[in-house]
One Martini backbone bead per residue (centre of mass of N, CA, C, O) as a GRO file, in nm:
protein
  331
    1UNK     BB    1   1.165   1.861   8.111
    2UNK     BB    2   1.144   1.557   8.075
    3UNK     BB    3   1.444   1.502   8.144
    4UNK     BB    4   1.418   1.584   8.436
    5UNK     BB    5   1.201   1.377   8.512
    6UNK     BB    6   1.359   1.120   8.455
    7UNK     BB    7   1.583   1.181   8.660
    8UNK     BB    8   1.408   1.229   8.910
    9UNK     BB    9   1.250   0.932   8.894
   10UNK     BB   10   1.428   0.698   8.806
   11UNK     BB   11   1.403   0.518   8.523
   12UNK     BB   12   1.599   0.252   8.623
   13UNK     BB   13   1.837   0.438   8.474
   14UNK     BB   14   1.994   0.656   8.625
   15UNK     BB   15   2.151   0.941   8.546
   16UNK     BB   16   2.327   0.984   8.810
   17UNK     BB   17   2.432   0.673   8.821
   18UNK     BB   18   2.494   0.635   8.477
   19UNK     BB   19   2.688   0.827   8.386
   20UNK     BB   20   2.930   0.851   8.141
   21UNK     BB   21   3.121   1.056   8.333
   22UNK     BB   22   3.199   0.857   8.525
   23UNK     BB   23   3.408   0.770   8.779
   24UNK     BB   24   3.577   0.453   8.779
   25UNK     BB   25   3.550   0.110   8.842
   26UNK     BB   26   3.527  -0.209   8.733
   27UNK     BB   27   3.403  -0.472   8.937
   28UNK     BB   28   3.365  -0.742   8.786
   29UNK     BB   29   3.669  -0.848   8.782
   30UNK     BB   30   3.687  -0.838   9.106
   31UNK     BB   31   3.503  -1.038   9.145
   32UNK     BB   32   3.419  -1.332   9.216
   33UNK     BB   33   3.341  -1.616   9.055
   34UNK     BB   34   3.105  -1.696   9.239
   35UNK     BB   35   2.950  -1.428   9.218
   36UNK     BB   36   2.915  -1.417   8.911
   37UNK     BB   37   2.776  -1.692   8.880
   38UNK     BB   38   2.531  -1.627   9.055
   39UNK     BB   39   2.419  -1.395   8.883
   40UNK     BB   40   2.402  -1.544   8.611
   41UNK     BB   41   2.207  -1.766   8.713
   42UNK     BB   42   1.965  -1.570   8.792
   43UNK     BB   43   1.926  -1.511   8.452
   44UNK     BB   44   1.939  -1.778   8.268
   45UNK     BB   45   1.616  -1.836   8.229
   46UNK     BB   46   1.622  -1.570   8.063
   47UNK     BB   47   1.609  -1.517   7.722
   48UNK     BB   48   1.583  -1.177   7.789
   49UNK     BB   49   1.841  -1.072   7.967
   50UNK     BB   50   1.946  -0.967   7.696
   51UNK     BB   51   1.955  -0.683   7.527
   52UNK     BB   52   1.857  -0.364   7.330
   53UNK     BB   53   1.780  -0.480   7.032
   54UNK     BB   54   1.469  -0.513   6.836
   55UNK     BB   55   1.272  -0.710   6.628
   56UNK     BB   56   0.926  -0.669   6.518
   57UNK     BB   57   0.692  -0.927   6.400
   58UNK     BB   58   0.378  -0.911   6.196
   59UNK     BB   59   0.201  -0.943   5.921
   60UNK     BB   60   0.444  -0.781   5.763
   61UNK     BB   61   0.530  -0.622   6.015
   62UNK     BB   62   0.776  -0.367   6.123
   63UNK     BB   63   0.968  -0.320   6.424
   64UNK     BB   64   1.124  -0.142   6.711
   65UNK     BB   65   1.344  -0.209   7.003
   66UNK     BB   66   1.482   0.010   7.267
   67UNK     BB   67   1.731   0.029   7.519
   68UNK     BB   68   1.795   0.265   7.754
   69UNK     BB   69   1.972   0.531   7.899
   70UNK     BB   70   1.932   0.788   8.148
   71UNK     BB   71   2.176   0.923   7.966
   72UNK     BB   72   2.443   1.044   7.820
   73UNK     BB   73   2.550   1.010   7.472
   74UNK     BB   74   2.864   0.943   7.545
   75UNK     BB   75   3.103   0.806   7.400
   76UNK     BB   76   3.017   0.473   7.413
   77UNK     BB   77   2.697   0.578   7.434
   78UNK     BB   78   2.639   0.616   7.160
   79UNK     BB   79   2.419   0.607   6.919
   80UNK     BB   80   2.373   0.386   6.698
   81UNK     BB   81   2.335   0.374   6.361
   82UNK     BB   82   2.118   0.151   6.347
   83UNK     BB   83   1.921   0.309   6.528
   84UNK     BB   84   1.903   0.578   6.376
   85UNK     BB   85   1.789   0.462   6.111
   86UNK     BB   86   1.522   0.348   6.232
   87UNK     BB   87   1.411   0.612   6.335
   88UNK     BB   88   1.404   0.768   6.061
   89UNK     BB   89   1.217   0.519   5.928
   90UNK     BB   90   0.986   0.587   6.099
   91UNK     BB   91   0.651   0.682   6.205
   92UNK     BB   92   0.674   0.595   6.523
   93UNK     BB   93   0.745   0.718   6.848
   94UNK     BB   94   0.795   0.552   7.162
   95UNK     BB   95   0.773   0.690   7.488
   96UNK     BB   96   0.737   0.743   7.803
   97UNK     BB   97   0.781   1.079   7.816
   98UNK     BB   98   0.682   1.327   7.650
   99UNK     BB   99   0.757   1.653   7.634
  100UNK     BB  100   0.470   1.783   7.620
  101UNK     BB  101   0.364   1.632   7.871
  102UNK     BB  102   0.571   1.747   8.071
  103UNK     BB  103   0.522   2.047   8.026
  104UNK     BB  104   0.228   2.044   8.123
  105UNK     BB  105   0.291   1.955   8.408
  106UNK     BB  106   0.483   2.199   8.490
  107UNK     BB  107   0.272   2.427   8.426
  108UNK     BB  108   0.085   2.268   8.664
  109UNK     BB  109   0.226   2.286   8.962
  110UNK     BB  110   0.010   2.398   9.149
  111UNK     BB  111  -0.140   2.114   9.134
  112UNK     BB  112   0.117   1.900   9.141
  113UNK     BB  113   0.272   1.953   9.414
  114UNK     BB  114   0.112   1.736   9.592
  115UNK     BB  115   0.287   1.491   9.488
  116UNK     BB  116   0.553   1.601   9.663
  117UNK     BB  117   0.380   1.771   9.880
  118UNK     BB  118   0.270   1.873  10.177
  119UNK     BB  119   0.095   2.108  10.371
  120UNK     BB  120   0.224   1.960  10.611
  121UNK     BB  121   0.416   1.849  10.828
  122UNK     BB  122   0.586   1.551  10.869
  123UNK     BB  123   0.698   1.224  11.031
  124UNK     BB  124   0.927   1.079  10.870
  125UNK     BB  125   1.188   1.153  11.039
  126UNK     BB  126   1.122   0.958  11.291
  127UNK     BB  127   1.245   0.693  11.124
  128UNK     BB  128   1.527   0.825  11.190
  129UNK     BB  129   1.830   0.876  11.242
  130UNK     BB  130   1.989   1.165  11.290
  131UNK     BB  131   2.222   1.111  11.086
  132UNK     BB  132   2.043   1.033  10.845
  133UNK     BB  133   1.867   1.292  10.833
  134UNK     BB  134   2.100   1.486  10.792
  135UNK     BB  135   2.171   1.375  10.514
  136UNK     BB  136   1.902   1.431  10.377
  137UNK     BB  137   1.910   1.742  10.416
  138UNK     BB  138   2.169   1.788  10.252
  139UNK     BB  139   2.062   1.680   9.988
  140UNK     BB  140   1.822   1.873   9.962
  141UNK     BB  141   1.992   2.129   9.951
  142UNK     BB  142   2.161   2.046   9.699
  143UNK     BB  143   1.875   2.027   9.529
  144UNK     BB  144   1.712   2.310   9.627
  145UNK     BB  145   1.583   2.315   9.890
  146UNK     BB  146   1.419   2.475  10.099
  147UNK     BB  147   1.396   2.555  10.405
  148UNK     BB  148   1.214   2.276  10.542
  149UNK     BB  149   1.091   2.112  10.293
  150UNK     BB  150   1.160   1.812  10.377
  151UNK     BB  151   0.908   1.800  10.587
  152UNK     BB  152   0.700   1.791  10.318
  153UNK     BB  153   0.797   1.552  10.186
  154UNK     BB  154   0.736   1.284  10.034
  155UNK     BB  155   0.850   0.969  10.074
  156UNK     BB  156   0.905   0.902   9.772
  157UNK     BB  157   1.086   1.154   9.722
  158UNK     BB  158   1.307   1.090   9.923
  159UNK     BB  159   1.382   0.817   9.822
  160UNK     BB  160   1.455   0.905   9.527
  161UNK     BB  161   1.678   1.102   9.607
  162UNK     BB  162   1.863   0.875   9.724
  163UNK     BB  163   1.858   0.668   9.487
  164UNK     BB  164   1.991   0.900   9.275
  165UNK     BB  165   2.255   0.883   9.380
  166UNK     BB  166   2.593   0.991   9.265
  167UNK     BB  167   2.726   1.046   8.955
  168UNK     BB  168   2.766   1.329   8.777
  169UNK     BB  169   2.543   1.507   8.650
  170UNK     BB  170   2.293   1.695   8.684
  171UNK     BB  171   1.983   1.697   8.639
  172UNK     BB  172   1.931   1.859   8.316
  173UNK     BB  173   2.235   1.934   8.197
  174UNK     BB  174   2.169   1.710   7.977
  175UNK     BB  175   2.127   1.512   7.700
  176UNK     BB  176   1.966   1.242   7.690
  177UNK     BB  177   1.901   0.967   7.513
  178UNK     BB  178   1.593   1.008   7.496
  179UNK     BB  179   1.605   1.301   7.393
  180UNK     BB  180   1.766   1.249   7.136
  181UNK     BB  181   1.562   1.062   7.006
  182UNK     BB  182   1.323   1.258   7.000
  183UNK     BB  183   1.461   1.488   6.840
  184UNK     BB  184   1.531   1.319   6.594
  185UNK     BB  185   1.241   1.247   6.516
  186UNK     BB  186   1.134   1.534   6.473
  187UNK     BB  187   1.339   1.609   6.248
  188UNK     BB  188   1.213   1.347   6.076
  189UNK     BB  189   0.895   1.352   6.107
  190UNK     BB  190   0.828   1.187   6.362
  191UNK     BB  191   0.607   1.053   6.549
  192UNK     BB  192   0.513   1.118   6.898
  193UNK     BB  193   0.459   0.893   7.177
  194UNK     BB  194   0.308   0.864   7.488
  195UNK     BB  195   0.287   0.612   7.740
  196UNK     BB  196   0.275   0.847   7.961
  197UNK     BB  197   0.254   1.014   8.268
  198UNK     BB  198   0.379   1.160   8.542
  199UNK     BB  199   0.147   1.069   8.727
  200UNK     BB  200   0.177   0.762   8.668
  201UNK     BB  201   0.460   0.735   8.775
  202UNK     BB  202   0.408   0.832   9.065
  203UNK     BB  203   0.190   0.622   9.136
  204UNK     BB  204   0.378   0.381   9.111
  205UNK     BB  205   0.573   0.478   9.333
  206UNK     BB  206   0.323   0.576   9.530
  207UNK     BB  207   0.263   0.246   9.685
  208UNK     BB  208   0.357   0.301   9.985
  209UNK     BB  209   0.438   0.321  10.291
  210UNK     BB  210   0.606   0.499  10.515
  211UNK     BB  211   0.756   0.261  10.635
  212UNK     BB  212   0.864   0.143  10.367
  213UNK     BB  213   1.020   0.396  10.274
  214UNK     BB  214   1.208   0.398  10.513
  215UNK     BB  215   1.341   0.126  10.464
  216UNK     BB  216   1.443   0.191  10.173
  217UNK     BB  217   1.609   0.439  10.248
  218UNK     BB  218   1.796   0.296  10.451
  219UNK     BB  219   1.907   0.098  10.240
  220UNK     BB  220   2.035   0.312  10.061
  221UNK     BB  221   2.228   0.424  10.272
  222UNK     BB  222   2.374   0.159  10.307
  223UNK     BB  223   2.459   0.116  10.009
  224UNK     BB  224   2.638   0.377   9.989
  225UNK     BB  225   2.852   0.250  10.207
  226UNK     BB  226   2.966  -0.010  10.022
  227UNK     BB  227   3.035   0.195   9.778
  228UNK     BB  228   3.140   0.355   9.511
  229UNK     BB  229   2.952   0.518   9.288
  230UNK     BB  230   3.150   0.506   9.046
  231UNK     BB  231   3.185   0.199   9.041
  232UNK     BB  232   2.889   0.114   8.999
  233UNK     BB  233   2.840   0.283   8.745
  234UNK     BB  234   3.060   0.157   8.570
  235UNK     BB  235   2.955  -0.133   8.585
  236UNK     BB  236   2.672  -0.077   8.462
  237UNK     BB  237   2.761   0.045   8.199
  238UNK     BB  238   2.915  -0.209   8.098
  239UNK     BB  239   2.671  -0.392   8.102
  240UNK     BB  240   2.518  -0.235   7.887
  241UNK     BB  241   2.736  -0.259   7.662
  242UNK     BB  242   2.704  -0.589   7.685
  243UNK     BB  243   2.383  -0.651   7.740
  244UNK     BB  244   2.357  -0.704   8.071
  245UNK     BB  245   2.075  -0.611   8.197
  246UNK     BB  246   1.976  -0.795   8.442
  247UNK     BB  247   2.241  -0.767   8.606
  248UNK     BB  248   2.200  -0.484   8.713
  249UNK     BB  249   1.979  -0.552   8.923
  250UNK     BB  250   2.126  -0.780   9.075
  251UNK     BB  251   2.359  -0.600   9.166
  252UNK     BB  252   2.201  -0.385   9.318
  253UNK     BB  253   2.096  -0.578   9.547
  254UNK     BB  254   2.381  -0.643   9.684
  255UNK     BB  255   2.410  -0.365   9.847
  256UNK     BB  256   2.197  -0.484  10.080
  257UNK     BB  257   2.377  -0.669  10.203
  258UNK     BB  258   2.336  -0.662  10.565
  259UNK     BB  259   2.078  -0.546  10.610
  260UNK     BB  260   1.878  -0.589  10.880
  261UNK     BB  261   1.621  -0.550  10.709
  262UNK     BB  262   1.471  -0.807  10.527
  263UNK     BB  263   1.242  -0.640  10.374
  264UNK     BB  264   1.388  -0.458  10.172
  265UNK     BB  265   1.432  -0.639   9.920
  266UNK     BB  266   1.134  -0.702   9.880
  267UNK     BB  267   1.041  -0.409   9.842
  268UNK     BB  268   1.229  -0.336   9.604
  269UNK     BB  269   1.119  -0.549   9.414
  270UNK     BB  270   0.826  -0.448   9.419
  271UNK     BB  271   0.875  -0.166   9.317
  272UNK     BB  272   1.051  -0.219   9.054
  273UNK     BB  273   0.927  -0.482   8.925
  274UNK     BB  274   0.615  -0.447   8.978
  275UNK     BB  275   0.571  -0.135   8.938
  276UNK     BB  276   0.795   0.008   8.744
  277UNK     BB  277   0.744  -0.234   8.548
  278UNK     BB  278   0.483  -0.405   8.544
  279UNK     BB  279   0.259  -0.187   8.553
  280UNK     BB  280   0.367  -0.014   8.318
  281UNK     BB  281   0.391  -0.224   8.093
  282UNK     BB  282   0.092  -0.301   8.087
  283UNK     BB  283  -0.007  -0.010   8.017
  284UNK     BB  284   0.159   0.002   7.735
  285UNK     BB  285   0.067  -0.237   7.543
  286UNK     BB  286  -0.165  -0.121   7.369
  287UNK     BB  287   0.017   0.092   7.224
  288UNK     BB  288   0.234  -0.100   7.120
  289UNK     BB  289   0.057  -0.299   6.955
  290UNK     BB  290  -0.070  -0.089   6.771
  291UNK     BB  291   0.197   0.012   6.644
  292UNK     BB  292   0.300  -0.267   6.545
  293UNK     BB  293   0.056  -0.333   6.362
  294UNK     BB  294   0.120  -0.081   6.172
  295UNK     BB  295   0.412  -0.021   6.169
  296UNK     BB  296   0.704   0.152   6.190
  297UNK     BB  297   0.800   0.129   6.483
  298UNK     BB  298   0.951   0.300   6.777
  299UNK     BB  299   1.079   0.174   7.086
  300UNK     BB  300   1.187   0.389   7.369
  301UNK     BB  301   1.323   0.247   7.664
  302UNK     BB  302   1.417   0.135   7.936
  303UNK     BB  303   1.604  -0.151   7.952
  304UNK     BB  304   1.450  -0.293   8.200
  305UNK     BB  305   1.175  -0.327   8.028
  306UNK     BB  306   1.244  -0.579   7.849
  307UNK     BB  307   1.309  -0.788   8.052
  308UNK     BB  308   1.191  -1.034   8.224
  309UNK     BB  309   0.883  -1.114   8.359
  310UNK     BB  310   0.776  -0.802   8.263
  311UNK     BB  311   0.862  -0.786   7.979
  312UNK     BB  312   0.813  -0.674   7.660
  313UNK     BB  313   0.928  -0.908   7.497
  314UNK     BB  314   0.763  -1.133   7.628
  315UNK     BB  315   0.483  -1.013   7.570
  316UNK     BB  316   0.507  -1.020   7.260
  317UNK     BB  317   0.564  -1.321   7.227
  318UNK     BB  318   0.290  -1.414   7.357
  319UNK     BB  319   0.129  -1.252   7.111
  320UNK     BB  320   0.301  -1.358   6.836
  321UNK     BB  321   0.562  -1.222   6.810
  322UNK     BB  322   0.855  -1.163   6.637
  323UNK     BB  323   1.164  -1.172   6.821
  324UNK     BB  324   1.477  -1.003   6.741
  325UNK     BB  325   1.798  -0.991   6.810
  326UNK     BB  326   2.013  -0.708   6.785
  327UNK     BB  327   2.345  -0.652   6.703
  328UNK     BB  328   2.600  -0.440   6.854
  329UNK     BB  329   2.855  -0.181   6.870
  330UNK     BB  330   2.997   0.037   7.064
  331UNK     BB  331   3.195   0.340   6.933
   0.00000   0.00000   0.00000
């Protein structure tokens, strides 16, 4: 159930958008040199803009940090042997939302359903052109919404439903990388710690007004019209395989270029970088530093949580930990 929750809420590298079985072409070689240079320059000042695997050391204690994709570890995306070995040799695995925590959440859905739906129909649909809202309702139906339920869905939930559109298997149909890591740890008798609860994830997401979610949803609809989902997914997958992690987010933002409402990009940056990364990363740090201080910890979270101004790697370095990038090749 946790794996369905990760895919549902789109924790940074959405399973449906970045699935390893997506078909499409890598757009990076197709882009102009000027465009590629511009994106690369935008992340060049961040010394932790790339890398997925890090060793963390302090006071003779050693731990590891790995950035995942919330998608199935198939083909080239298989979890590297070096990572598997460190997981098996660790004492404690820290993940975003551990499976028992998610299972407890879903078992109590009678109480938690209000996080997703309102008791009465809302007016969110009035902020959309009829053709756009018709598309939203078709997506909701394809996702299994009962007739009319979309009019009760909270704005964050509708936004995330559109944001997570793409190619690949439906969420929950396969074991994603995070789930595989957690199951591997349990089989190796490694303790598993949850860094947060589903409620905390939703609260980080549900932090904007109805108007702002409408703007961001409309921007997502515009972005979907600018490129084939398979092409963008393939491009981002290859960026991950090359460890160009921060470029993934910079590329994502370019699909909104040309959207009339100029607030959209600012809002999307605030949602994903400030809320879904910054707020959550800061909340995780006490548990992460405690585990690292004890040693032999393995932290596995979405790759975009690692670098950038709110990144875990930067936060650890500032606290005096020695952080070393470990390189490997997906085979």
